N, C-alpha and C positions, 0 to 999 in steps of 0.2 A: 504494501500499499505505499502510496507517494507521502511524502513525510511533511511538508510544506502546505496540508491544507488550510488551515485559517486565513492565512498570504494569500494563497491560491484564489479562495473564494470571493474573498475582499478584490484583486487584482479585475476578478470575473465581474464584480458587481459595477464597480467604476466604468469598465470596458462596454460594459451593456448599454451604458445610458449615453455612452461618449462615442465610441468606435462609430466610425463612418458621418457622422454629422457634418453635413455642412458649413464651413465657415463663412464668413461674412461677404469676403471676395467668390467665393463661389456661386452663392446664391444670387449678388448684384450680378454677375456673370447670365445664370439659368434667367433670371428675370429680363435682362436686354434682350435676352434670343429670344424667348418665348414673346413676349409685350410689344417689342419696337419692332427685332428684323422678322416678326410672326416664322420664327423656324422652331422646328421640333426640339423641344429641352425636355432631359429628364427631371420624372420626379425623386426627390429626395425619399428612399426607401427606410423608413424607421424598424420593421422588423426583416430586414436583410437576412440573407443566409449565416454571415458569420457571426450576430446577436444571436442566431434563433438557437446555434449550435453552445453559446454560452449560456442560454436561458433553458436548455436542457439539461447543460450542465450542474446549473445550479439546483435548479429544481434536484434532483437527484441529491444533492450535499443538505438537503433544505432538513431533511427529514430527522437526522443525525449528527448538524453542524449543534457547537457550542450554545449556549443560548442568545448571546451577542450576536453571535456571528447568525445565526438562524433568524432573527429581526432583522440585520441588514438585506440579508438575504430577500426577506418577504417584500420588504418595502421597496429594493431594487426590483425585482419583477412585479408588484403594483404599480413601480412607475412607467416602467416598459411600456405594460399593456398601455395604461391610461393615456400617455401620452400618444400611440398611436390609436385609440378612439379618440383622442380630443380630432385628431385630422379626418374622421369620419372612417377608418377603418380599409384603407383602400388595400386591397390584393394587387401588387403589381408586376408578379410575376410567378414563376410556380417554385422557385426559390425560399419563396415567405411563407411556404405550406409547413417548414421546420418549425418557426415560431410559434406553429399551430398544434402542434405535440405539445407546448407548454400549458398554450393556452387551454388545452380540452383537458388536460391531468389538473388543471384550474379546477372548471368547470367541476369535473368528477369529484374533486374535493368538496366544492359549494354544495354540492347536491347532497354527498354522504355527510357531511358533517368532519371528514376528517382534517380538512385544511387547516393549516398552523396560523397562529393568530396574525393578522397584519396585512395578508396578502390577499383576502377577498371576504366578502361576507355576503350573508343572502340576497341582499341587492343586486351587488354585483352576478349572479349565476345568469339572471337575462345577458346582460353584453356579453358575457364568453361566451354564451351561446350562440351568439347572434355572430358574434367572431368567425369560431368555427363552422358555422354553417356558411357564411361568406366565403371562409375557405375553401369549404366541400363543393357548393354551386359553382368558383372559380374554376376547381379543375373538371367538374364535369360540363363543363363549356368549353373546354382549352381546346385546342384543336388535335387533331390525332392522326397517326399516316395510317397504313395499309390495314396492319396488323393490329391498330390500336394501341400506338404508343405512344408519347409525347413528343413530340419536336423541343428541343429544350428551350428556343425562340422563336414560339411560330412566326414572327414576323419578319424574320427573313427568309421565310418563305425556301428553307435550302433542305429539309426535312432531315437535320443531324439531330441525333438522339444521345444527348450523352448518358453515360454513367453517373455521373451528378446525384441526375435527379430522381435514383432509386434510392438514396440516401436523405436526399432535401425532404423529397414530396410523398413517398409510400408506407413509411410508419404511421404518418398523419392519418392518411387516408385508409388504412387498415384499422387502425384503433375508432376512429371517424365511424367506421361500419359498423365495426364489432359490437361498440356501444350502444348505437341509435337501431341495432338488429337490421341494418341496409346495407345488405350482401352486396348491392352492386356495386360499395368504394371497395369490400374487402375484395372483388375481382379485377376493378380498375388498379387497383395497386399492386396484386399479383400479377397483372396481364403484362406490367411492366419488366418484370422481373425475368416473367418467363420467354419477353420477348426478347431481351436482351440477353440472358443465356442461349437462347437461339442461334439470335444474329450478332453478338460483341464479343465472344470471346473467342481466343487463341488455342486452337485444336493441341500445339505440342503441351504448351507449358500450363493449360489450365486457368490460364489467368484472364482477365479484362482487358482489352482494348478502351479507348479512351471514349470512344463512342463509335458510331454505324449511319449511314444512310439506307434503308429499305429496298428503294428502288434498281440504285447503282449496287447492291450488296458488300458497296467499299464498308472498310474498317477505319475508323481513322484514331490519331493520334499514336503515342507508341503503347505496345504490351505492357501490363503492369506497374503503370506510372500508379505511384503507394497511394497517393488517397483517392483514386481510382475505384482500386480495394478497398479501402476503407467505406465508402461510398456503397459499394454492391455487399460488401459485411453486412453493413451499419443498414442497410436498405431490408435487405432479407431475414435479418435477426427481427427486425423492425415489425414482418408479418407474416412471423409464425407464432403469434400469442394466443391461438387458439386452431380449433381443427383444421380449420378451412385453408390456412395457407398452410399448416404443419405438412399434411398432406403430401402437397405439391413443391413443398420446397425444404426439407426437411435433407434430403439425400443429396441435392447440389450444393447448400449450404455447406455440408460437410465435408465434401467432395473440395468444393474452396478453399475450406479451412485448411485442409491437408494440405493443399498444394501451395497456398499460403506460407503456411508453418517452415516449412522444407527452404524458404527465401530468410528464414530471420538470421540475421548476424551474430556471431560467439559473442557479439557485447550485446546483445539483447535488440537492439535496435531494428528496425525496418528501413533500408535505402529509400531514396526520392524516387528510385525507381526500383523494383524489387530484386530485378536481376542484377541489377546491379552493385552486386558487394564490395566494391571497392571504392565507391563513389560516396558520396555525402549521405548521412544517416537523414533520416525525416523525424522530426518528432510528432508530427500531425499524421505521417502514415503508421506511425508506433501506435502513440494516442487511439486514431481509429478504429484501428485493428485492434488490439487488446480490449478496447472498450464493447467491438460489437464479439467477439468470443466469449469474454464474461457475461456478456448477455444469452448467448449461446449456451455455456454453462450454469448459469441461475437456470434458464428454461429444461436443462437437464437435455440437451441435444447434444452438446459437447461433453466425453466423458471421458476418463481417466488421466494418467501423469502427465503426458506427454503435453495435454494443454493446459495443467497448470503448470508446468515449466516454462511452459512460453509464456506464461501472461506473467509470472513472475520477472522472468528476465527481462520483459516489455519494462513493466514498472521499475525496476530495478534501473534501465536505460532511462527512463524519464526525468528519475530522483537525479541523474547526475548531468542534467541538461535546465534543473528548476535552480532558480536564486531569484530570492527578493519576490515572491509571488507572481513569477513569471515562468513558463516555459520559451526555452531558446531552443536554437535548431532546429527550427520550422522553415520548411522550404516558403518562396512568396507565393502570391495568388497567381494561380492562373491565370492566362489570356486566353485562351484558346485551344484546340486539337495541337499538338506538339510545339505548344510556347507556354514552357516550364521555367520561369525564370530561376537561373543558379541564384538567388540569394536568399539569406538564412537569418531568419532573426525571431523575434516572439510575437504572435501572433495568436487570433480567438478562435482559430481551427486546428492549435496545439492544446490550448489552455480548455475549450470546452471540454471536447472527448479529454480528456485527461481527469478533468472532476469526475468522469464518469466513475471512475476505478476505485473512489470511496465505496 
């Protein structure tokens, strides 16, 4: 178990409410572009995927953190939601569904009375329900290719299916369907995974490409990008919380986990590209893979000493990269197929999954 727990949680609380926010200069440029130049301009996304990962990690820590830290986490999560609610809860892209995992968990806690004090009350339940219904409706109306998969950015009209979407959207859609008895959402989630396993995998290694395009059957990016593996494992683990997904995903999940563990380094890390054993270690890949393996072990899908030893080695590696409440040695944000900047630092996509290991 990673040792710097309190500091990590407090850093995540800070980043949850500050990461990715536009500064005054950026806001001014976007305003001019939209209102003066009359050109399309981005909208600030207050629940984009890096903070969605942080929210998931913080929710996981909330129940067992010491009281002072628990209060800080609860307040940060409440502020995170209310800030987005004040903007009328826009769902801007598939990435936003990652935050929906936490909003759905909070809604469930509101309804059954199990939520910790400070995060939400009975009067908040209606707002959280509206939020998750909005996210589910966005996914239901989102364009799909002929096999039923989401193109990652439908507006680009290139048909590119990214593995990232498996980890970003599928756990929320599956849990939404399971909780509200809506089988069509569980099927929508499982369909994304089944299609990627059919069209986006490398036969020689058993690892995913970064993505594919259905009509051309072309696969894109590199084989075994570390976070691609993490996104896929995360999405699969999140869709096996009931028999509906378990029956279809159990065997391919175990097969992928076994393939992945064969690339774990002697020092416990996973490399930025799994096969690049002598390349840079990547804490985002390590944390995401380990968190997904832990979930599989909690669900008793993965059993045995090999998984336990791999998890301990990964946790030990992450400890080596943890300083002052930050998880360093994390690769920078991907810029698209084949565009993986070799810059390393402390980013939310290592911190959020690391919190899941408590």
